[in-house]
DRENRO-153999 format. One record per residue (C-alpha): z, x, y. Coordinates in Angstrom, 1 decimal. Layout:
BEGIN
w:Z	u:X	v:Y
...
***
This chain:
BEGIN
w:27.4	u:44.6	v:9.4
w:24.9	u:43.7	v:6.5
w:21.5	u:42.0	v:7.4
w:21.1	u:38.4	v:6.7
w:19.7	u:37.8	v:3.3
w:16.0	u:37.0	v:3.4
w:15.4	u:33.5	v:1.3
w:11.8	u:33.3	v:1.7
w:8.4	u:34.5	v:3.4
w:6.3	u:31.6	v:4.9
w:2.4	u:32.0	v:5.6
w:1.0	u:29.8	v:8.3
w:-3.2	u:29.6	v:7.4
w:-3.9	u:28.1	v:10.9
w:-7.5	u:27.4	v:13.0
w:-7.0	u:29.5	v:15.3
w:-4.2	u:32.2	v:14.1
w:-2.5	u:33.4	v:11.0
w:0.8	u:34.2	v:10.5
w:3.8	u:35.3	v:8.5
w:7.6	u:35.8	v:8.7
w:10.5	u:36.2	v:7.0
w:13.0	u:33.2	v:6.6
w:16.7	u:34.3	v:6.4
w:20.2	u:32.6	v:4.8
w:20.7	u:31.3	v:8.5
w:17.4	u:29.8	v:9.1
w:15.9	u:32.4	v:11.5
w:12.3	u:33.5	v:11.3
w:12.0	u:37.5	v:11.3
w:9.0	u:40.2	v:11.3
w:6.7	u:37.7	v:13.0
w:3.1	u:38.9	v:11.9
w:0.2	u:36.8	v:13.8
w:-3.5	u:37.9	v:13.7
w:-6.4	u:35.9	v:15.0
w:-8.4	u:33.8	v:12.8
w:-12.2	u:34.6	v:12.5
w:-13.9	u:33.0	v:15.1
w:-15.4	u:29.4	v:14.4
w:-19.2	u:29.2	v:15.1
w:-20.2	u:25.7	v:16.3
w:-23.7	u:24.3	v:16.5
w:-24.8	u:20.5	v:16.2
w:-21.7	u:19.3	v:15.1
w:-21.2	u:22.3	v:12.6
w:-17.8	u:24.1	v:12.7
w:-17.9	u:27.0	v:10.4
w:-16.1	u:30.8	v:9.9
w:-16.2	u:33.8	v:7.6
w:-14.3	u:32.7	v:4.5
w:-13.9	u:36.2	v:3.4
w:-13.0	u:37.6	v:6.6
w:-10.4	u:34.7	v:6.4
w:-9.2	u:36.0	v:3.1
w:-8.9	u:39.5	v:4.1
w:-7.2	u:39.1	v:7.5
w:-4.4	u:36.7	v:5.7
w:-3.7	u:39.1	v:2.7
w:-3.2	u:41.8	v:5.6
w:-0.8	u:39.7	v:7.3
w:1.1	u:38.6	v:4.0
w:1.3	u:42.1	v:3.0
w:2.5	u:43.4	v:6.5
w:5.3	u:40.8	v:6.3
w:6.4	u:41.3	v:3.1
w:6.8	u:45.0	v:3.2
w:9.6	u:44.0	v:5.7
w:11.7	u:42.5	v:3.3
w:11.4	u:45.1	v:0.4
w:15.1	u:46.4	v:1.4
w:16.9	u:43.3	v:1.3
w:14.7	u:41.2	v:-1.3
w:12.1	u:42.5	v:-2.9
w:10.2	u:39.3	v:-3.9
w:11.1	u:36.4	v:-1.7
w:9.4	u:33.2	v:-2.7
w:6.3	u:32.0	v:-0.8
w:5.9	u:29.2	v:1.2
w:2.4	u:28.5	v:2.4
w:1.1	u:25.9	v:4.9
w:-2.2	u:25.3	v:5.6
w:-4.7	u:23.7	v:8.0
w:-5.6	u:20.6	v:6.5
w:-9.3	u:19.5	v:5.5
w:-11.1	u:23.2	v:5.9
w:-12.8	u:23.7	v:2.8
w:-15.7	u:25.8	v:0.9
w:-17.7	u:26.1	v:-2.3
w:-17.3	u:29.5	v:-4.2
w:-18.8	u:31.3	v:-7.5
w:-16.2	u:31.1	v:-10.5
w:-17.7	u:34.2	v:-11.6
w:-17.0	u:36.3	v:-8.9
w:-15.1	u:34.4	v:-5.9
w:-18.1	u:34.9	v:-3.8
w:-18.2	u:32.1	v:-1.1
w:-21.0	u:29.8	v:-1.5
w:-20.7	u:28.3	v:1.8
w:-19.0	u:29.6	v:5.0
w:-15.5	u:28.1	v:5.7
w:-15.8	u:24.5	v:6.7
w:-13.6	u:23.5	v:9.5
w:-12.0	u:20.1	v:9.6
w:-13.6	u:19.8	v:13.0
w:-16.9	u:19.7	v:11.6
w:-19.0	u:16.4	v:12.1
w:-21.4	u:16.5	v:9.7
w:-19.8	u:14.2	v:7.5
w:-20.5	u:11.5	v:10.1
w:-23.7	u:10.0	v:8.1
w:-22.0	u:9.0	v:5.5
w:-18.9	u:7.5	v:7.1
w:-21.5	u:5.2	v:9.1
w:-23.2	u:4.4	v:5.3
w:-19.7	u:3.4	v:3.9
w:-18.2	u:1.3	v:7.3
w:-18.2	u:-2.0	v:5.2
w:-15.9	u:-0.1	v:2.7
w:-13.3	u:1.1	v:5.2
w:-10.9	u:-1.5	v:4.2
w:-10.6	u:-0.1	v:0.9
w:-10.7	u:3.4	v:1.9
w:-7.5	u:2.7	v:4.5
w:-5.7	u:0.7	v:1.8
w:-5.8	u:3.7	v:-0.9
w:-5.6	u:6.6	v:1.2
w:-3.5	u:5.3	v:4.2
w:-6.4	u:6.8	v:6.6
w:-9.0	u:5.7	v:8.5
w:-12.8	u:6.5	v:7.6
w:-13.9	u:9.6	v:10.2
w:-15.9	u:13.0	v:9.1
w:-12.8	u:14.7	v:9.8
w:-11.8	u:14.8	v:6.1
w:-13.1	u:16.7	v:3.2
w:-14.6	u:13.5	v:1.3
w:-17.7	u:12.8	v:4.0
w:-18.6	u:16.6	v:4.5
w:-18.6	u:17.5	v:0.7
w:-20.4	u:14.3	v:-0.1
w:-23.3	u:15.3	v:2.5
w:-23.6	u:18.7	v:1.1
w:-24.2	u:17.6	v:-2.3
w:-26.5	u:14.9	v:-1.0
w:-28.4	u:17.9	v:0.7
w:-28.4	u:20.3	v:-2.1
w:-28.7	u:18.5	v:-5.9
w:-28.4	u:21.7	v:-7.6
w:-25.0	u:22.2	v:-5.8
w:-23.5	u:19.2	v:-7.7
w:-24.7	u:20.6	v:-10.9
w:-23.6	u:23.9	v:-10.8
w:-20.1	u:22.1	v:-9.6
w:-19.8	u:20.0	v:-12.7
w:-21.0	u:22.9	v:-15.0
w:-18.1	u:24.7	v:-13.6
w:-20.0	u:27.8	v:-12.4
w:-18.8	u:27.1	v:-8.8
w:-15.9	u:25.6	v:-7.4
w:-14.8	u:23.8	v:-4.6
w:-11.7	u:23.4	v:-2.6
w:-9.5	u:23.3	v:0.5
w:-8.6	u:26.8	v:1.8
w:-4.8	u:26.7	v:0.2
w:-7.0	u:26.0	v:-3.3
w:-9.2	u:29.2	v:-2.7
w:-6.3	u:31.0	v:-1.7
w:-4.3	u:30.6	v:-4.7
w:-7.1	u:30.9	v:-6.9
w:-7.9	u:34.1	v:-5.8
w:-4.3	u:35.2	v:-5.8
w:-4.0	u:33.9	v:-9.3
w:-7.3	u:36.0	v:-10.6
w:-8.8	u:32.1	v:-11.1
w:-6.2	u:31.0	v:-13.5
w:-4.9	u:28.2	v:-10.7
w:-7.3	u:25.6	v:-9.1
w:-4.9	u:23.5	v:-7.7
w:-4.1	u:21.6	v:-4.4
w:-1.0	u:20.0	v:-3.4
w:-0.1	u:16.3	v:-2.8
w:0.2	u:16.6	v:1.0
w:-3.3	u:18.3	v:1.2
w:-5.0	u:16.1	v:-1.5
w:-3.8	u:12.7	v:0.6
w:-5.8	u:14.3	v:3.5
w:-9.3	u:14.4	v:1.5
w:-10.0	u:10.6	v:1.8
w:-10.2	u:11.2	v:-2.6
w:-6.4	u:10.4	v:-3.3
w:-4.8	u:7.4	v:-4.0
w:-1.5	u:7.9	v:-2.0
w:0.4	u:5.3	v:-4.4
w:-0.4	u:7.2	v:-7.8
w:-0.9	u:10.5	v:-6.2
w:-3.9	u:11.0	v:-7.9
w:-7.5	u:11.3	v:-7.5
w:-8.8	u:8.1	v:-7.4
w:-12.2	u:6.9	v:-9.3
w:-13.0	u:4.2	v:-6.8
w:-12.9	u:6.9	v:-3.8
w:-14.7	u:9.3	v:-5.9
w:-17.6	u:6.7	v:-6.4
w:-17.7	u:5.6	v:-3.0
w:-18.3	u:9.2	v:-1.7
w:-20.2	u:10.0	v:-4.8
w:-18.2	u:13.1	v:-5.7
w:-17.7	u:14.0	v:-9.1
w:-14.1	u:13.5	v:-10.1
w:-14.3	u:16.3	v:-12.7
w:-15.2	u:19.2	v:-9.7
w:-12.0	u:18.5	v:-8.2
w:-8.6	u:20.6	v:-8.3
w:-5.5	u:19.7	v:-10.0
w:-3.1	u:18.0	v:-7.6
w:0.4	u:19.3	v:-7.9
w:3.8	u:18.7	v:-6.5
w:4.3	u:20.4	v:-3.1
w:7.5	u:22.2	v:-4.2
w:8.9	u:24.0	v:-7.3
w:5.0	u:25.3	v:-8.3
w:6.5	u:28.7	v:-9.5
w:3.5	u:30.4	v:-9.7
w:3.3	u:34.2	v:-9.7
w:0.5	u:35.8	v:-7.3
w:-1.1	u:39.3	v:-7.9
w:0.9	u:40.9	v:-4.9
w:4.1	u:40.2	v:-6.7
w:5.1	u:37.4	v:-4.9
w:5.8	u:33.9	v:-6.4
w:4.0	u:30.7	v:-4.5
w:7.1	u:28.3	v:-4.8
w:5.8	u:25.6	v:-2.3
w:2.5	u:24.9	v:-0.4
w:2.0	u:21.8	v:2.2
w:-0.2	u:20.9	v:4.9
w:0.5	u:22.1	v:8.5
w:1.6	u:19.4	v:10.1
w:3.9	u:18.4	v:7.2
w:5.6	u:21.5	v:7.7
w:6.1	u:21.2	v:11.0
w:7.7	u:17.7	v:10.7
w:10.2	u:19.2	v:7.8
w:11.4	u:21.4	v:10.2
w:11.8	u:19.4	v:13.0
w:12.9	u:16.2	v:11.9
w:13.9	u:16.9	v:8.0
w:13.7	u:13.2	v:6.4
w:15.5	u:11.1	v:8.7
w:13.4	u:7.7	v:9.7
w:15.4	u:6.9	v:12.8
w:14.0	u:10.3	v:14.5
w:10.3	u:10.4	v:15.5
w:8.3	u:13.8	v:16.2
w:6.0	u:14.2	v:19.1
w:3.9	u:17.7	v:18.8
w:1.5	u:18.4	v:21.6
w:-1.0	u:21.3	v:21.4
w:-4.8	u:21.2	v:20.7
w:-4.6	u:17.1	v:19.9
w:-1.2	u:15.6	v:19.4
w:0.6	u:13.3	v:16.7
w:3.7	u:11.4	v:17.1
w:5.1	u:10.8	v:13.8
w:8.3	u:9.4	v:11.8
w:9.2	u:9.0	v:8.3
w:8.5	u:5.5	v:6.8
w:11.3	u:3.7	v:5.8
w:9.5	u:1.6	v:3.1
w:6.6	u:2.6	v:1.3
w:4.3	u:0.2	v:3.5
w:3.1	u:0.6	v:6.4
w:3.3	u:-2.5	v:8.6
w:2.0	u:-1.2	v:11.7
w:-1.9	u:-2.0	v:12.0
w:-4.2	u:1.2	v:12.7
w:-1.6	u:3.7	v:12.2
w:-2.0	u:6.5	v:9.6
w:0.1	u:6.7	v:6.6
w:0.7	u:10.3	v:5.9
w:2.0	u:11.7	v:2.8
w:4.4	u:14.6	v:4.0
w:5.0	u:16.1	v:0.8
w:6.0	u:15.7	v:-3.0
w:8.7	u:17.5	v:-4.4
w:9.1	u:18.9	v:-7.9
w:10.5	u:15.5	v:-9.1
w:7.2	u:14.0	v:-8.0
w:9.2	u:11.9	v:-5.2
w:6.9	u:11.3	v:-2.4
w:8.2	u:11.5	v:1.4
w:5.9	u:9.6	v:3.4
w:5.4	u:9.4	v:7.4
w:3.6	u:6.7	v:9.7
w:1.4	u:8.3	v:12.3
w:-0.2	u:8.2	v:15.7
w:-2.8	u:10.5	v:17.2
w:-4.2	u:11.8	v:20.2
w:-7.7	u:13.5	v:20.1
w:-8.4	u:16.9	v:21.9
w:-6.1	u:16.6	v:24.9
w:-5.9	u:20.1	v:25.6
w:-9.5	u:20.1	v:26.0
w:-9.0	u:17.5	v:28.8
w:-6.6	u:19.4	v:30.6
w:-8.1	u:22.8	v:30.4
w:-10.0	u:23.0	v:33.4
w:-7.3	u:21.8	v:35.6
w:-4.1	u:23.3	v:36.9
w:-1.7	u:21.4	v:34.7
w:1.5	u:24.1	v:35.2
w:1.3	u:23.1	v:39.2
w:1.8	u:19.2	v:38.4
w:5.5	u:18.1	v:39.2
w:6.9	u:14.4	v:38.3
w:6.3	u:13.7	v:42.0
w:2.9	u:13.8	v:41.6
w:2.5	u:11.0	v:39.1
w:1.9	u:7.3	v:40.0
w:0.7	u:7.7	v:43.2
w:-2.8	u:6.2	v:42.6
w:-4.0	u:3.1	v:41.1
w:-6.2	u:4.5	v:39.2
w:-5.8	u:4.7	v:35.2
w:-7.2	u:7.1	v:32.7
w:-8.0	u:7.6	v:28.9
w:-7.8	u:11.3	v:28.2
w:-8.7	u:12.1	v:24.6
w:-12.5	u:13.3	v:25.1
w:-13.2	u:12.8	v:21.6
w:-12.5	u:9.2	v:21.4
w:-8.9	u:7.4	v:20.8
w:-7.0	u:8.3	v:18.2
w:-4.6	u:6.3	v:16.0
w:-3.8	u:3.2	v:16.3
w:-7.4	u:2.5	v:18.3
w:-10.1	u:5.0	v:16.4
w:-12.4	u:4.1	v:19.4
w:-15.1	u:6.6	v:19.8
w:-17.0	u:4.6	v:22.6
w:-13.7	u:5.2	v:25.1
w:-12.8	u:9.1	v:25.5
w:-12.3	u:10.7	v:28.8
w:-12.3	u:8.0	v:30.9
w:-11.2	u:6.8	v:34.8
w:-11.0	u:3.2	v:35.6
w:-12.3	u:4.3	v:39.5
w:-14.6	u:7.1	v:40.7
w:-12.5	u:10.2	v:41.0
w:-14.9	u:12.3	v:43.2
w:-12.4	u:12.0	v:46.3
w:-9.5	u:13.2	v:44.3
w:-8.1	u:16.4	v:44.6
w:-7.7	u:18.8	v:41.3
w:-4.5	u:18.1	v:41.2
w:-4.7	u:14.2	v:41.4
w:-7.0	u:14.1	v:38.6
w:-4.8	u:16.5	v:36.7
w:-1.9	u:13.8	v:37.5
w:-4.1	u:11.1	v:36.0
w:-4.7	u:13.1	v:32.9
w:-1.0	u:13.5	v:32.3
w:-0.2	u:9.8	v:32.7
w:-2.9	u:8.9	v:30.1
w:-1.1	u:11.3	v:27.8
w:2.4	u:10.1	v:28.9
w:1.4	u:6.5	v:28.4
w:-0.2	u:6.9	v:24.7
w:2.9	u:8.8	v:23.4
w:5.1	u:6.0	v:25.3
w:3.2	u:3.4	v:23.4
w:3.1	u:5.1	v:19.9
w:7.1	u:5.2	v:20.2
w:7.5	u:1.9	v:21.9
w:5.7	u:0.4	v:18.8
w:7.5	u:2.6	v:16.3
w:10.9	u:1.6	v:17.9
w:10.0	u:-2.1	v:17.9
w:8.8	u:-2.0	v:14.1
w:12.3	u:-0.1	v:13.1
w:14.7	u:1.2	v:15.7
w:14.7	u:5.0	v:16.6
w:17.7	u:7.0	v:18.0
w:15.7	u:9.8	v:19.4
w:12.6	u:11.8	v:19.9
w:11.5	u:15.5	v:19.7
w:9.1	u:17.1	v:21.5
w:7.2	u:20.2	v:20.5
w:3.9	u:22.1	v:20.9
w:2.6	u:24.1	v:23.4
w:2.0	u:21.3	v:25.8
w:5.2	u:20.1	v:25.6
w:6.5	u:23.0	v:27.7
w:4.9	u:21.1	v:30.6
w:8.0	u:19.8	v:32.9
w:6.0	u:17.0	v:34.0
w:5.0	u:15.6	v:30.5
w:8.8	u:16.3	v:29.6
w:9.9	u:14.2	v:32.3
w:6.9	u:11.7	v:32.3
w:7.7	u:10.7	v:28.6
w:11.8	u:10.6	v:29.1
w:11.1	u:8.2	v:31.7
w:8.7	u:5.8	v:30.0
w:10.7	u:5.5	v:26.5
w:13.8	u:3.4	v:25.7
w:15.6	u:6.2	v:23.6
w:16.6	u:9.7	v:24.1
w:14.0	u:12.4	v:24.3
w:14.8	u:16.2	v:23.3
w:12.5	u:19.3	v:23.7
w:12.7	u:21.7	v:20.4
w:13.5	u:25.1	v:21.5
w:12.7	u:26.7	v:18.2
w:8.7	u:28.0	v:17.8
w:6.7	u:28.4	v:14.6
w:8.0	u:25.3	v:13.0
w:5.1	u:25.0	v:10.5
w:6.3	u:28.6	v:8.9
w:9.9	u:27.3	v:9.1
w:8.9	u:24.0	v:7.3
w:6.9	u:26.0	v:5.0
w:9.9	u:28.4	v:4.3
w:12.4	u:25.7	v:4.1
w:10.1	u:23.9	v:1.1
w:10.1	u:27.4	v:-0.6
w:14.1	u:28.0	v:-0.9
w:14.6	u:24.4	v:-1.7
w:15.6	u:22.9	v:1.6
w:18.9	u:25.2	v:1.0
w:18.9	u:27.4	v:4.2
w:21.6	u:27.0	v:6.7
w:19.1	u:25.5	v:9.2
w:19.9	u:24.4	v:12.6
w:17.5	u:22.6	v:15.1
w:17.7	u:24.0	v:18.5
w:17.0	u:21.0	v:21.1
w:17.8	u:19.8	v:24.5
w:17.8	u:16.3	v:25.7
w:15.5	u:15.8	v:28.6
w:17.6	u:14.5	v:31.8
w:15.5	u:12.3	v:34.1
w:15.7	u:14.2	v:37.5
w:14.2	u:10.9	v:39.6
w:15.5	u:7.3	v:39.6
w:11.7	u:6.3	v:40.7
w:10.5	u:3.5	v:38.7
w:6.8	u:4.0	v:39.6
w:5.9	u:5.6	v:36.7
w:7.3	u:3.4	v:34.6
w:5.9	u:0.3	v:36.3
w:2.6	u:2.0	v:36.3
w:3.1	u:2.3	v:32.2
w:3.3	u:-1.4	v:32.2
w:0.2	u:-2.2	v:33.9
w:-1.8	u:0.6	v:32.1
w:-1.1	u:-1.3	v:29.0
w:-2.3	u:-4.4	v:30.4
w:-5.7	u:-2.4	v:31.6
w:-6.2	u:-0.8	v:28.0
w:-6.0	u:-3.9	v:26.1
w:-8.3	u:-5.7	v:28.5
w:-10.7	u:-2.6	v:28.3
w:-10.6	u:-2.5	v:24.3
w:-11.3	u:-6.3	v:24.3
w:-14.2	u:-6.2	v:26.8
w:-16.4	u:-3.8	v:24.0
w:-15.0	u:-5.9	v:20.8
***
């Protein structure tokens, strides 16, 4: 029996790992190659890694994976997905980095965000995003302020700046292509998501010359020949790729991804986001320049909150056994609240509680935040189902808790590496026979205690947020 035809190759430039895989005609990933990404060094809010080490690892992973396709399809199209907002500055003449790879987690842009607080409504209207140092613009703005000569070198074209995908594509085309796809550009805080181009108003606000930014291109149909013989056909942000693999473009379905952080996302039914506080996300722009957009709620650093505790020992019956409420986002509440003043917080002292009881409170907080986001999405425009993915979604306790608290079917996605799958699907024009594998979560108990506590938690959270403005 002949081996399945290889349709594409996918490369995921992640924060903690770099992965590549072949994607066959039945929508299955094959020959997965994975290596750890270079270690990120942290100091005083700076998150940096060795950019050239990152390049070497990515090229090694891609080469090993590509070699596996030689007997089937020598040069399958490449779908690239990248961590969003990580960037660097490099010398045009030789490609040597001027800065380390500065991670999306880096906080050096905080002072610029504080200085632009009065302009946040304008930024939100143009970008669909909140003003936060996670994005490219605040960090680059601070670097150019601190190093005036860098600005001149960039304006003169001696140096270049771009997100990780821009740097990789530039290197792999021998400096011929300095581009960024629309989904990655949309997370810089410099792109007008209505016009899908760099915004003069935003560039002026952040004091970043528009001329130094890479060219914005569609996410698909790129057809760019790389120096390794592969043709880059799609490039997209990692979260966009995961959404494409999990819910295609069905606005009646939502994705809940639970990993280092968490996000709840659904495609928009119209071009407008009518829910206050939620992010508007440009998922991808196709080769006809049609954009696909979504609305997104976020949970910050939930894995860090759970890390010290025995999460695998927690069961559904451990939940809703106390009258203590909790918030479980150490770096502050994400969308739709964006409140740095409330992170990891308990409504009462917990020094008398066991580790299992504290774990239960943290898991309740995650369940309740997800349930409320889904509830508000559902009220705005009905949902038919929600899918769970990511490492934390493997916890039975979280699966059961979410299923008990939301008014729609909840399914657990069984396939892994959804970012790779989404990038590959885009690379082959969404033409593979791709099938989702998901199981509906059946609640094992008719106990309404968790749902009752969820209603009380919502009242408590609203009162807490009102009390501090």
